[in-house]
DRENVOKOL-300088 format. One record per residue: x, y, z of N, C-alpha, C, O in turn; residue in three letters; residue number from 1. Coordinates in Angstrom, 1 decimal, decimal comma, padded with zeros to 4 digits. Example, Ala and Ser with C-alpha at 12.3 -4.5 7.8 and 13.67 -1.06 7.14 Angstrom:
BEGIN
[[013,2; -005,7; 007,8]; [012,3; -004,5; 007,8]; [013,2; -003,3; 007,8]; [014,2; -003,3; 008,5]; Ala; 1]
[[012,8; -002,2; 007,1]; [013,7; -001,1; 007,1]; [012,9; 000,0; 007,9]; [013,4; 001,1; 008,0]; Ser; 2]
END
This chain:
BEGIN
[[057,0; 112,3; 078,2]; [057,6; 113,5; 077,4]; [056,1; 113,4; 076,6]; [055,6; 112,5; 076,0]; Met; 1]
[[055,6; 115,1; 077,1]; [054,5; 115,2; 075,8]; [055,3; 116,9; 075,4]; [056,1; 117,7; 075,9]; Cys; 2]
[[054,3; 116,7; 074,2]; [054,5; 117,6; 072,7]; [056,0; 117,2; 072,3]; [056,8; 118,1; 072,2]; Gly; 3]
[[056,1; 115,6; 071,9]; [057,6; 115,7; 071,8]; [057,2; 114,1; 070,0]; [056,4; 113,2; 069,7]; Thr; 4]
[[058,0; 114,5; 069,8]; [057,8; 113,3; 068,5]; [058,7; 112,7; 068,4]; [059,9; 112,9; 068,7]; Ser; 5]
[[058,0; 111,5; 067,6]; [060,1; 110,2; 067,9]; [059,9; 110,4; 066,5]; [061,1; 110,1; 066,3]; Pro; 6]
[[059,4; 110,7; 065,1]; [059,9; 110,9; 064,4]; [060,3; 112,1; 063,4]; [060,3; 112,1; 062,2]; Ala; 7]
[[060,6; 113,4; 064,7]; [061,2; 114,3; 064,6]; [062,1; 114,7; 066,3]; [061,9; 114,2; 067,4]; Arg; 8]
[[063,1; 115,7; 065,9]; [064,0; 116,0; 066,3]; [063,4; 117,3; 067,7]; [064,0; 118,2; 068,1]; Asp; 9]
[[062,4; 117,1; 067,9]; [061,8; 117,8; 068,9]; [061,9; 117,6; 070,9]; [062,0; 116,4; 071,3]; Glu; 10]
[[061,8; 118,3; 071,6]; [062,6; 118,0; 072,8]; [061,6; 118,0; 073,9]; [061,8; 117,8; 075,1]; Pro; 11]
[[060,1; 118,3; 073,2]; [059,3; 118,1; 074,8]; [059,4; 118,8; 075,6]; [060,1; 119,8; 075,6]; Gly; 12]
[[058,6; 118,1; 076,8]; [058,2; 118,3; 078,2]; [058,0; 117,2; 079,0]; [057,1; 116,3; 078,9]; Val; 13]
[[059,1; 117,5; 080,1]; [059,1; 116,2; 080,8]; [058,3; 116,6; 082,3]; [058,4; 117,5; 083,2]; Arg; 14]
[[057,5; 115,5; 082,0]; [056,6; 115,3; 083,4]; [056,9; 114,2; 084,1]; [057,0; 113,1; 083,6]; Phe; 15]
[[057,1; 114,9; 085,7]; [057,3; 113,9; 087,1]; [056,4; 113,6; 087,5]; [055,7; 114,4; 088,1]; Lys; 16]
[[056,1; 111,8; 087,5]; [054,5; 111,6; 088,0]; [054,7; 111,3; 089,3]; [055,7; 110,6; 089,7]; Leu; 17]
[[053,6; 111,7; 090,4]; [053,6; 111,6; 091,7]; [053,1; 109,9; 092,0]; [053,4; 109,2; 092,9]; Thr; 18]
[[052,4; 109,6; 091,1]; [052,6; 107,3; 091,4]; [053,0; 106,8; 089,9]; [053,9; 107,2; 089,1]; Glu; 19]
[[052,5; 106,3; 089,8]; [052,7; 104,8; 088,3]; [051,5; 105,3; 087,5]; [050,4; 105,8; 087,9]; Pro; 20]
[[051,9; 105,0; 086,5]; [051,0; 105,6; 085,2]; [050,0; 103,9; 085,8]; [050,4; 103,1; 086,7]; Leu; 21]
[[048,9; 103,7; 085,2]; [047,8; 102,2; 085,4]; [048,7; 101,5; 084,3]; [049,7; 101,8; 083,6]; Pro; 22]
[[048,1; 100,5; 084,6]; [048,5; 098,7; 083,8]; [048,0; 099,1; 082,6]; [047,0; 099,8; 082,6]; Ala; 23]
[[048,4; 098,9; 081,6]; [048,0; 098,6; 080,3]; [046,7; 097,7; 079,6]; [046,2; 098,0; 078,5]; Asp; 24]
[[046,4; 096,5; 080,8]; [045,9; 095,1; 081,2]; [044,4; 095,9; 080,4]; [043,7; 094,9; 080,1]; Asp; 25]
[[043,9; 096,7; 080,0]; [042,7; 096,8; 078,9]; [042,4; 096,3; 077,9]; [041,3; 095,9; 077,5]; Trp; 26]
[[044,1; 096,3; 077,1]; [044,0; 095,4; 075,4]; [043,9; 094,1; 075,6]; [044,0; 093,6; 076,7]; Thr; 27]
[[043,6; 093,6; 074,7]; [043,7; 091,9; 074,9]; [045,3; 091,2; 074,1]; [045,7; 091,7; 073,1]; Pro; 28]
[[046,0; 090,0; 075,0]; [047,4; 090,4; 075,1]; [047,5; 089,6; 073,7]; [046,6; 088,9; 073,3]; Glu; 29]
[[048,5; 089,7; 073,1]; [048,3; 089,6; 072,1]; [048,4; 090,3; 070,9]; [049,3; 090,2; 070,1]; Gly; 30]
[[046,9; 091,6; 070,9]; [046,4; 092,4; 070,0]; [047,3; 093,7; 069,9]; [047,5; 094,4; 070,9]; Thr; 31]
[[047,9; 094,0; 068,2]; [048,4; 095,2; 069,0]; [047,1; 096,5; 069,2]; [045,9; 096,4; 069,0]; Pro; 32]
[[047,7; 097,4; 069,6]; [046,9; 098,9; 069,9]; [046,9; 099,2; 068,7]; [047,9; 098,9; 067,9]; Trp; 33]
[[045,8; 099,9; 068,4]; [045,2; 100,2; 066,8]; [046,0; 101,8; 066,6]; [046,1; 102,4; 065,6]; Pro; 34]
[[046,3; 102,0; 067,7]; [046,5; 103,7; 067,8]; [048,0; 103,6; 067,6]; [048,9; 102,8; 067,8]; His; 35]
[[048,0; 104,7; 067,2]; [049,9; 105,5; 067,5]; [049,8; 107,2; 067,6]; [049,1; 108,0; 067,0]; Gly; 36]
[[050,6; 107,1; 068,3]; [051,1; 108,5; 068,6]; [051,4; 109,5; 067,2]; [051,4; 110,7; 067,0]; Leu; 37]
[[051,5; 109,0; 066,8]; [052,6; 109,6; 065,5]; [052,4; 108,2; 064,4]; [052,6; 107,1; 064,7]; Val; 38]
[[051,8; 108,6; 063,0]; [052,4; 107,6; 061,9]; [052,6; 108,0; 060,7]; [052,0; 108,8; 060,1]; Ile; 39]
[[053,5; 107,1; 060,4]; [054,2; 107,7; 058,8]; [053,0; 107,0; 057,6]; [052,5; 105,9; 057,8]; Glu; 40]
[[052,8; 107,7; 056,6]; [051,9; 107,2; 055,5]; [052,5; 107,0; 054,5]; [052,9; 108,0; 053,8]; Leu; 41]
[[052,9; 105,5; 053,9]; [053,5; 105,5; 052,9]; [054,6; 106,2; 052,3]; [055,8; 106,0; 052,4]; Gln; 42]
[[053,8; 107,2; 051,6]; [054,7; 108,8; 051,0]; [055,5; 109,5; 052,1]; [056,0; 110,6; 051,9]; Asp; 43]
[[055,7; 108,8; 053,2]; [056,1; 109,9; 054,4]; [055,2; 110,9; 055,1]; [055,5; 111,4; 056,2]; Gly; 44]
[[054,6; 111,1; 054,7]; [053,7; 112,2; 055,3]; [053,3; 111,5; 056,4]; [052,6; 110,5; 056,3]; Thr; 45]
[[053,9; 112,5; 058,1]; [053,7; 112,3; 059,0]; [052,4; 112,9; 059,2]; [051,8; 113,6; 058,4]; Leu; 46]
[[051,7; 112,2; 061,1]; [050,6; 112,2; 061,3]; [050,1; 112,4; 062,6]; [049,7; 111,3; 063,1]; Cys; 47]
[[050,0; 113,2; 063,2]; [049,9; 112,7; 065,0]; [049,1; 113,5; 065,0]; [048,8; 114,6; 064,5]; Thr; 48]
[[048,4; 112,0; 066,4]; [047,0; 111,8; 067,2]; [046,6; 113,2; 067,6]; [047,4; 114,0; 068,2]; Met; 49]
[[045,3; 113,6; 067,3]; [044,9; 114,6; 067,5]; [044,3; 114,3; 068,8]; [043,3; 113,6; 069,0]; Lys; 50]
[[045,1; 115,0; 069,7]; [044,1; 115,3; 071,1]; [042,7; 115,7; 072,0]; [042,4; 116,9; 071,8]; Ala; 51]
[[042,1; 115,2; 072,8]; [041,0; 116,0; 073,4]; [039,9; 115,0; 072,5]; [040,2; 114,0; 071,9]; Gly; 52]
[[038,6; 115,6; 072,6]; [037,5; 114,7; 072,6]; [037,0; 115,3; 071,1]; [036,3; 114,6; 070,4]; Gly; 53]
[[037,3; 116,6; 070,7]; [036,5; 117,9; 069,9]; [037,5; 117,6; 068,4]; [038,5; 118,2; 068,3]; Thr; 54]
[[037,0; 116,8; 067,6]; [037,7; 117,1; 065,9]; [037,0; 117,1; 065,0]; [036,0; 116,6; 065,4]; Ser; 55]
[[036,8; 117,3; 063,3]; [036,1; 117,3; 062,3]; [035,4; 115,6; 062,5]; [036,0; 114,6; 062,8]; Leu; 56]
[[033,9; 115,8; 062,0]; [033,6; 114,4; 061,6]; [033,1; 114,4; 060,1]; [032,8; 115,4; 059,5]; Val; 57]
[[033,1; 113,2; 059,4]; [033,0; 113,0; 058,0]; [031,9; 111,2; 058,1]; [032,1; 110,5; 059,1]; Phe; 58]
[[031,3; 111,0; 057,4]; [030,7; 110,1; 057,4]; [030,8; 108,8; 059,0]; [031,2; 107,7; 059,2]; Asp; 59]
[[030,3; 109,8; 059,8]; [030,1; 109,5; 060,9]; [031,6; 108,6; 061,9]; [031,7; 107,9; 062,9]; Gly; 60]
[[032,9; 109,3; 060,8]; [034,2; 108,6; 061,5]; [034,7; 110,2; 061,8]; [034,8; 111,1; 060,9]; Lys; 61]
[[034,9; 110,1; 063,1]; [036,0; 111,6; 063,3]; [037,5; 111,8; 062,7]; [038,1; 110,8; 062,4]; Arg; 62]
[[037,8; 112,9; 062,7]; [039,6; 113,1; 062,0]; [040,5; 112,8; 063,6]; [040,6; 113,6; 064,5]; Val; 63]
[[041,2; 111,2; 063,5]; [041,8; 111,1; 064,6]; [043,0; 111,2; 064,4]; [043,7; 110,6; 065,3]; Asn; 64]
[[043,7; 112,2; 063,1]; [045,3; 112,0; 063,1]; [045,4; 113,7; 062,2]; [044,3; 113,9; 061,7]; Tyr; 65]
[[046,1; 114,4; 062,1]; [046,6; 115,7; 061,5]; [047,7; 115,8; 061,2]; [048,5; 115,3; 062,0]; Trp; 66]
[[048,3; 116,3; 059,9]; [049,1; 115,5; 059,0]; [049,8; 117,2; 058,9]; [049,5; 117,9; 057,9]; Cys; 67]
[[050,6; 117,7; 059,9]; [050,6; 119,2; 059,5]; [049,8; 120,3; 059,5]; [048,7; 120,2; 058,9]; Gly; 68]
[[050,2; 121,4; 060,0]; [049,4; 122,5; 060,4]; [047,3; 122,4; 059,6]; [047,0; 121,8; 058,6]; Lys; 69]
[[046,3; 123,1; 060,6]; [045,1; 122,7; 060,2]; [044,4; 124,2; 059,8]; [043,3; 124,4; 060,4]; Val; 70]
[[044,9; 125,1; 059,1]; [044,3; 126,5; 058,6]; [042,3; 126,5; 058,2]; [041,5; 125,6; 058,5]; Asp; 71]
[[042,0; 127,5; 057,5]; [041,3; 127,5; 056,7]; [041,3; 127,8; 055,4]; [040,4; 127,7; 054,6]; Arg; 72]
[[042,8; 128,4; 055,2]; [042,6; 129,0; 054,0]; [043,7; 127,8; 052,9]; [044,3; 127,9; 051,8]; Glu; 73]
[[043,5; 126,9; 053,7]; [044,5; 125,9; 052,2]; [044,2; 124,5; 052,6]; [044,1; 124,3; 053,8]; Ser; 74]
[[044,1; 123,8; 051,9]; [043,9; 121,8; 052,2]; [044,8; 121,9; 052,9]; [045,9; 122,5; 053,0]; Ser; 75]
[[043,8; 120,7; 054,0]; [044,4; 120,4; 054,9]; [044,5; 118,6; 055,7]; [043,5; 118,2; 056,4]; Asn; 76]
[[045,5; 117,9; 055,5]; [045,3; 116,7; 055,8]; [045,3; 116,3; 056,8]; [045,9; 116,8; 057,7]; Val; 77]
[[044,5; 115,0; 056,7]; [044,4; 114,4; 057,9]; [044,2; 112,7; 057,4]; [044,3; 112,2; 056,2]; Gly; 78]
[[043,9; 112,0; 059,2]; [043,4; 110,4; 059,0]; [042,5; 110,1; 059,8]; [042,4; 110,1; 061,0]; Val; 79]
[[041,2; 109,5; 058,4]; [040,2; 109,7; 059,5]; [039,6; 108,4; 060,1]; [039,9; 107,3; 059,5]; Leu; 80]
[[039,0; 108,4; 060,7]; [039,0; 106,7; 061,4]; [040,6; 106,5; 062,3]; [041,7; 107,1; 062,5]; Gly; 81]
[[039,7; 104,9; 062,5]; [041,8; 104,4; 063,1]; [042,5; 103,9; 062,0]; [042,0; 103,6; 061,0]; Glu; 82]
[[044,0; 103,8; 062,4]; [044,4; 103,0; 061,4]; [044,0; 101,3; 061,2]; [043,5; 100,7; 062,2]; Pro; 83]
[[044,1; 100,7; 060,2]; [043,0; 099,6; 059,6]; [044,3; 098,3; 059,9]; [045,1; 098,4; 058,9]; Gln; 84]
[[044,7; 097,2; 060,9]; [045,7; 096,4; 061,2]; [045,8; 095,2; 060,3]; [044,9; 094,4; 060,0]; Val; 85]
[[046,8; 095,3; 060,1]; [047,1; 093,8; 058,8]; [047,8; 092,9; 058,6]; [047,7; 092,0; 059,4]; Gly; 86]
[[048,9; 092,6; 057,2]; [049,5; 092,4; 057,2]; [050,4; 094,0; 056,8]; [051,6; 094,2; 057,0]; Ala; 87]
[[049,3; 095,0; 056,1]; [050,1; 096,1; 055,9]; [049,0; 096,8; 056,8]; [047,8; 096,4; 056,8]; Val; 88]
[[049,2; 097,6; 057,4]; [047,9; 098,5; 057,8]; [047,9; 099,8; 056,8]; [048,7; 100,0; 055,9]; Trp; 89]
[[047,1; 100,5; 057,3]; [046,5; 101,1; 056,2]; [046,1; 102,8; 056,7]; [047,1; 103,4; 057,2]; Thr; 90]
[[045,1; 103,4; 056,6]; [044,5; 104,9; 056,9]; [044,3; 104,6; 056,3]; [044,5; 103,6; 055,7]; Ala; 91]
[[043,2; 105,8; 056,1]; [041,7; 106,3; 054,9]; [042,3; 108,1; 055,1]; [041,6; 108,7; 056,0]; Glu; 92]
[[043,0; 108,6; 054,6]; [043,3; 109,6; 054,4]; [042,8; 110,5; 053,9]; [042,4; 110,0; 052,8]; Arg; 93]
[[042,3; 112,1; 054,0]; [041,0; 112,3; 053,6]; [042,0; 114,0; 054,0]; [042,7; 114,2; 055,0]; Ile; 94]
[[041,7; 115,1; 052,8]; [041,6; 116,4; 052,6]; [040,5; 117,5; 052,6]; [039,8; 118,0; 051,7]; Val; 95]
[[040,5; 117,7; 053,6]; [039,9; 118,8; 053,9]; [039,9; 120,3; 054,1]; [040,6; 120,8; 054,9]; Val; 96]
[[039,0; 121,0; 053,4]; [038,9; 122,2; 053,0]; [038,2; 123,2; 053,5]; [037,0; 123,2; 053,1]; Glu; 97]
[[038,6; 124,2; 054,2]; [037,1; 125,1; 054,8]; [036,7; 125,6; 053,8]; [037,5; 125,8; 052,9]; Phe; 98]
[[035,3; 126,0; 053,5]; [034,5; 126,5; 052,1]; [033,2; 127,1; 052,3]; [032,2; 126,4; 052,0]; Asp; 99]
[[032,9; 128,7; 052,8]; [031,6; 128,8; 052,0]; [030,8; 128,1; 054,0]; [029,7; 127,7; 054,4]; Asp; 100]
[[032,0; 128,5; 054,8]; [031,3; 128,5; 056,2]; [031,4; 127,3; 056,9]; [031,2; 126,9; 058,0]; Gly; 101]
[[031,7; 126,8; 055,9]; [032,1; 124,5; 056,6]; [033,0; 124,2; 055,7]; [033,4; 124,6; 054,6]; Glu; 102]
[[033,3; 122,6; 056,9]; [034,5; 122,3; 055,8]; [033,7; 120,8; 055,2]; [032,7; 120,1; 055,4]; Trp; 103]
[[035,1; 120,8; 054,5]; [033,9; 119,8; 053,4]; [034,9; 119,4; 053,1]; [035,8; 120,1; 052,7]; Val; 104]
[[035,0; 117,5; 053,2]; [035,5; 116,7; 052,4]; [036,8; 116,6; 051,0]; [037,6; 115,7; 051,2]; Ala; 105]
[[036,8; 116,8; 050,6]; [037,6; 117,3; 048,9]; [038,1; 115,7; 048,2]; [037,9; 115,4; 047,0]; Val; 106]
[[038,6; 114,9; 049,2]; [039,4; 114,1; 048,7]; [039,3; 113,1; 050,1]; [039,5; 113,3; 051,3]; Glu; 107]
[[039,1; 112,0; 049,5]; [039,5; 110,8; 050,6]; [040,1; 109,4; 049,7]; [039,6; 109,3; 048,6]; Ser; 108]
[[041,2; 108,3; 050,4]; [041,5; 107,2; 049,9]; [042,1; 106,5; 050,5]; [042,9; 107,2; 051,2]; Asn; 109]
[[042,3; 105,1; 050,8]; [043,4; 104,1; 051,9]; [044,4; 104,0; 051,3]; [044,5; 103,3; 050,3]; Val; 110]
[[045,2; 104,5; 051,9]; [047,0; 104,4; 051,7]; [047,3; 103,9; 052,7]; [046,7; 103,8; 053,8]; Val; 111]
[[048,7; 103,2; 052,3]; [049,8; 102,0; 053,1]; [050,3; 102,7; 054,2]; [050,6; 103,9; 054,0]; Pro; 112]
[[050,4; 102,1; 055,3]; [051,5; 103,0; 056,2]; [052,6; 102,7; 056,4]; [052,8; 101,5; 056,1]; Ile; 113]
[[053,5; 103,2; 056,8]; [054,7; 103,1; 056,9]; [055,1; 102,9; 057,8]; [055,6; 101,8; 057,7]; Arg; 114]
[[055,2; 103,3; 059,0]; [056,0; 103,5; 060,4]; [054,6; 104,2; 061,2]; [054,0; 105,2; 060,7]; Thr; 115]
[[054,2; 103,3; 062,9]; [053,1; 104,0; 063,9]; [054,4; 103,8; 065,0]; [055,1; 102,9; 065,5]; Val; 116]
[[054,3; 104,7; 065,0]; [055,4; 105,0; 067,0]; [053,7; 104,6; 067,9]; [052,6; 105,1; 067,7]; Trp; 117]
[[054,0; 103,7; 068,8]; [053,1; 103,4; 070,0]; [053,7; 104,0; 070,9]; [053,2; 104,0; 072,0]; Gln; 118]
END
């Protein structure tokens, strides 16, 4: 299913494969994959992985998740880089705004992650 979210009641689009997907043997056995399709921050904010290769970059790290609609008229919340795996997973939450023709990071802090859907 594409366009669906395990955290929301969204129907998505079903694809019928013509052959099986490749095995996921590229991750070391027993190692959690540090990506999630959707992550929920401790405050309940839901963030969805940004597909494709183009996104904003700050301090050499790409905004890999967006938490809601992204537009030039308001503050936008995202997750910078990858979630950090540990006893408690964390993420670098970033707030960006479009100011004077460019995107500017106006806030950044590390927050706990409540849930990761992989």
